[in-house]
C-alpha positions, 0 to 999 in steps of 0.5 A: 273450503269450497270455491263457493264457500270462499266466495260467500266468505268475502261477502260476510262482515268478518273484519279482514286485513291484507299483509305485505311482507317487506323482508330483505335488502332494498335494492334494484335487481336481485338473484335467482334465489332471493328477490330484493325489495324494489319497486318492480317486484313490489308494485303488483303486490302493493296493488293487489293488497289494496284491491279489497276496498272493504278491508280494515287495513293493509299491514306492512310486515317490515324486516329490513336493514335498508338499502337503496334510498331511491327504491325506498322512496318509490315503494313508499310513494306507491304505498301512500298513493294506494292508501290515500286512493282507497282510504285504507289505513296502513299499519306497520309491524317491525320484526328484527330490524326496520332501519335506514330504508327499512324504517323509511318503509315502516314510516309510510304507515299510519301506525308503527308497532315493534317488539321491545328488542327490534332495531329501529332508526338509522336515519342517515346515508352511508357509502362504503368502499375500498382503496387499492392504490398502494396494492396495485403499486406494489404489484407493479400494475399501472392503472389506465383510465381515459375520460371526457370530463374531469369528474367521470372517474370520481372515487376510483378505488385504484387511485389515491383519494381526492378530497374534492371527490369526497366533498362532492360525495358528501354533498350528494349524501346530505341531499339524500339525508335531507330528503329522508329527514323530510319524509320522516317528519312528514309522516311522524310529525308531532309524535317525534320526541327529539330529546336526543338526536334522531337524524344522525344515523343512530338506531335504538331498540323498539322500547326506546324508539317508542319513547322517541316517537319513532313507533307508536307501540310495542306489540306483535301483529296478531295480538295487536290486530285482534285487539283492534279488529276482534278475535274473528279478524281474517289475515290474508298475505300477498307475497312475491313469487320466489325465483327458481334456481337454474338447475339446467345448464353447463357446469361452467354456467352452474359455477358462475351462478353459484359464485354470483349467489355467494357474492350476493349473499356476502353483500346481503350479510354486510347490510344485516351485520351493521345491526348485529343480526 
């Protein structure tokens, strides 16, 4: 298609939508091979997606096990801000998983669709770690930590667990959890069917999630969009720029990069494994 043809295309009345793909773990930073979902990387994409004021809708294609509650909230607020500014409907389609922060993002849409086998929900907060107090004792290692402030070394994995620290963590988790619940209630409202607990961290298949009001329907993106906007609907996708693997450098630097990528992949797999993916 020539440049002139493309320009003429956008002047037609053919219905069109823009797709934002939200796939991966939600976290600040990232790696050279995989960019996490976070506000810094997604803000220009969100802005670009909403730039067409004559489009029928912006589509969120969600496939995420969650991650940072802060990044989830920041991304979600930006999506809603642009949607309301441009009076643009937002439709979410959930793939394998839209759980925890992934469901937070999906619930920013005006309508949510999923496959019958999609994993939906996990509206809760989790913190995980390890304790090495006995291990370093057996190895004859002495832990030396100096702080100004009695809570500065809270939950130190090399010290015995302190119930006061655990209680403090639970207060923080409860605050975040309440924020999550308020977000879902504000977005889903009377659609929610609380015949079973929705906010205890449980997750469901798409089929059951529809019965509970967590999603609006079962369906794949292309079929639903065709049904809503007709056979001629044009789908445009905006994506993140992929990072390039740093091929130039010393052998030591390459080994470090490979090691860091391996750690990043292990952490990524941990997030997905919770949902059997």
